[in-house]
C-alpha positions as CSV (number, residue, x, y, z in Angstrom):
1,M,68.3,28.3,-111.3
2,N,67.3,25.3,-113.4
3,L,64.3,26.4,-115.3
4,T,62.2,23.4,-116.3
5,P,60.0,23.7,-119.5
6,S,56.8,24.0,-117.1
7,L,58.5,26.8,-115.2
8,L,59.4,28.6,-118.5
9,T,55.8,28.3,-119.5
10,Q,54.6,29.8,-116.4
11,I,57.0,32.7,-116.8
12,R,55.8,33.2,-120.3
13,E,52.2,33.1,-119.2
14,N,53.2,35.7,-116.2
15,I,54.9,38.0,-118.8
16,A,51.6,38.1,-120.9
17,A,49.3,38.9,-117.8
18,A,51.8,41.5,-116.4
19,K,51.8,43.4,-120.0
20,R,48.1,43.9,-119.4
21,S,49.4,46.4,-116.6
22,P,50.4,49.9,-117.8
23,F,53.8,49.6,-115.9
24,Y,54.8,46.2,-117.7
25,A,53.4,47.2,-121.1
26,K,56.1,50.1,-121.1
27,H,58.8,48.1,-119.1
28,F,58.7,45.1,-121.3
29,A,57.9,47.0,-124.7
30,G,59.6,45.1,-127.4
31,I,59.7,41.9,-125.5
32,E,57.1,39.2,-126.1
33,P,56.3,36.3,-124.0
34,G,57.5,34.0,-126.7
35,D,61.0,35.5,-126.8
36,I,61.7,33.7,-123.4
37,Q,62.8,30.2,-124.3
38,T,65.8,29.8,-122.1
39,E,67.0,30.7,-118.7
40,A,69.3,32.9,-120.3
41,D,66.6,34.8,-122.1
42,F,64.8,35.2,-118.7
43,Q,67.9,36.5,-117.0
44,K,68.1,39.3,-119.8
45,L,64.6,40.6,-118.6
46,P,65.2,44.0,-116.8
47,F,64.8,44.1,-113.1
48,T,61.7,45.6,-111.4
49,G,62.5,47.9,-108.4
50,K,60.9,49.6,-105.5
51,E,61.1,52.9,-107.5
52,D,59.2,51.4,-110.4
53,L,56.6,50.3,-107.9
54,R,56.3,53.8,-106.7
55,D,56.5,55.5,-110.0
56,A,53.4,53.2,-111.1
57,Y,51.3,54.9,-108.3
58,P,48.4,54.6,-107.9
59,L,47.3,51.7,-110.0
60,G,49.8,51.4,-112.8
61,L,50.8,47.9,-111.9
62,C,47.2,46.6,-112.0
63,A,47.1,43.7,-114.7
64,V,43.2,42.8,-114.5
65,P,39.9,44.7,-114.8
66,Q,39.3,46.8,-111.8
67,E,35.9,44.8,-111.4
68,E,38.3,41.8,-110.5
69,V,40.2,43.7,-107.7
70,V,38.8,42.5,-104.1
71,R,41.7,43.8,-102.1
72,V,44.3,46.6,-102.2
73,H,47.7,46.4,-100.0
74,S,49.4,49.7,-99.8
75,S,52.7,50.8,-98.2
76,S,52.5,53.9,-95.8
77,G,54.5,56.1,-98.4
78,T,56.7,57.6,-95.7
79,T,60.0,57.4,-97.9
80,G,58.0,58.0,-101.3
81,A,55.0,57.5,-103.1
82,P,52.9,54.7,-101.5
83,V,53.2,51.2,-103.3
84,I,49.7,50.0,-104.0
85,I,49.1,46.3,-104.9
86,P,45.9,45.2,-106.2
87,Y,44.6,41.5,-105.2
88,T,42.2,39.4,-107.3
89,Q,40.1,36.8,-105.2
90,Q,42.6,34.0,-106.4
91,D,45.5,36.3,-105.0
92,V,43.9,36.5,-101.6
93,T,43.3,32.5,-101.3
94,D,46.9,31.9,-102.5
95,W,48.2,34.4,-100.0
96,A,46.1,32.6,-97.3
97,V,47.4,29.3,-98.2
98,M,50.9,30.4,-98.4
99,F,50.6,32.3,-94.8
100,K,49.0,29.0,-93.5
101,R,52.0,27.0,-94.5
102,C,54.3,29.3,-93.2
103,Y,52.5,29.4,-89.9
104,E,52.5,25.7,-89.6
105,T,56.1,25.3,-90.3
106,A,56.6,28.0,-87.4
107,G,54.5,25.9,-85.1
108,V,51.9,28.5,-84.8
109,T,48.5,27.1,-83.6
110,R,44.8,28.3,-83.5
111,S,45.4,29.4,-79.9
112,D,48.2,31.8,-80.9
113,R,47.8,35.4,-82.1
114,V,50.1,37.1,-84.9
115,H,50.5,40.7,-85.6
116,I,51.4,40.9,-89.3
117,T,53.6,44.0,-90.3
118,P,55.6,43.1,-93.5
119,G,57.1,45.4,-95.9
120,Y,56.4,44.5,-99.7
121,G,59.1,42.1,-100.2
122,M,59.3,38.3,-100.2
123,W,56.2,37.9,-97.9
124,T,53.7,40.0,-99.4
125,A,54.5,39.0,-102.8
126,G,53.6,35.6,-102.0
127,I,56.9,33.6,-101.3
128,G,55.2,30.3,-101.7
129,F,54.2,31.1,-105.3
130,Q,57.3,32.6,-106.9
131,L,60.6,31.9,-108.4
132,G,64.1,32.7,-106.9
133,E,67.6,31.5,-107.6
134,A,68.9,29.0,-105.2
135,L,71.9,29.5,-103.3
136,P,74.7,27.0,-102.4
137,P,74.7,26.3,-98.5
138,G,76.3,29.2,-96.6
139,A,76.1,31.7,-99.5
140,T,74.5,35.3,-99.4
141,G,72.9,37.0,-102.3
142,E,70.3,39.5,-103.2
143,L,66.7,38.0,-103.3
144,V,65.2,38.8,-106.8
145,I,61.6,37.2,-107.0
146,T,59.1,36.6,-109.9
147,T,55.5,35.9,-109.0
148,L,54.2,32.8,-110.7
149,R,50.5,32.9,-109.5
150,K,49.8,36.7,-108.6
151,Q,47.0,38.0,-110.9
152,G,46.4,41.5,-109.7
153,A,49.9,42.9,-110.0
154,P,52.5,40.2,-111.2
155,L,56.1,40.8,-110.6
156,I,58.9,39.8,-112.7
157,R,62.4,40.1,-111.6
158,Y,61.7,42.1,-108.6
159,R,64.7,43.2,-106.6
160,T,63.8,43.2,-102.9
161,H,67.3,44.3,-101.5
162,D,66.9,41.2,-98.9
163,L,70.2,39.5,-98.4
164,P,69.4,35.8,-97.7
165,A,71.7,33.0,-97.0
166,R,71.0,29.6,-97.3
167,S,71.2,27.8,-93.9
168,L,73.8,25.1,-93.4
169,S,71.3,23.6,-91.3
170,P,68.5,21.2,-92.7
171,A,65.0,22.8,-93.1
172,P,62.4,22.0,-90.6
173,A,60.7,19.0,-91.4
174,A,57.4,20.6,-92.1
175,A,59.0,22.5,-94.7
176,N,60.2,19.5,-96.8
177,S,57.7,19.7,-99.7
178,P,58.1,20.4,-103.2
179,A,56.5,23.8,-102.8
180,S,58.9,24.8,-100.3
181,P,62.0,27.0,-101.0
182,P,65.7,26.2,-99.6
183,F,65.4,27.4,-95.9
184,L,66.6,31.0,-95.9
185,A,67.8,33.6,-93.2
186,A,67.3,37.2,-94.6
187,A,68.8,40.7,-93.6
188,T,67.2,43.8,-95.1
189,T,69.5,46.3,-96.6
190,W,67.1,49.4,-97.0
């Protein structure tokens, strides 16, 4: 994964922010942001899973004061308790920037119409602003994400159960930027 000093700093800041939520205060009891000095330290952190998000219903993941929440995304709850994810104004702005980048990469223009129906996984978590372990070309592995900028409900080591494979083909030219992840194709295992 090659965590740089600046990424480790972002992770420590994210842990501090996440611990303001009731869920992560309990999930990371006994863990302090300063404990994460290396990639190995980060990989020892417990995973977060879909059941954790359900068990945090309704707003146990909220890491900011309620008055900073400007939007709430929710799953339907058809297979368990709904998952409710609060967003701050900065989260909404970041999400819009990320989706704009994705649409532009896919060739979507202002004259196209898109119906968005993603589950809570790599898309609604904010794929443009998170950390995931890179795969060698052609390899498949579970996508585990850590959000790097999410204020309303940060996620740390969230297991999506998506099985991406790094393409053997080069990424589209529009995706060749420092913020772009390796080009992935994903299959969901739910």
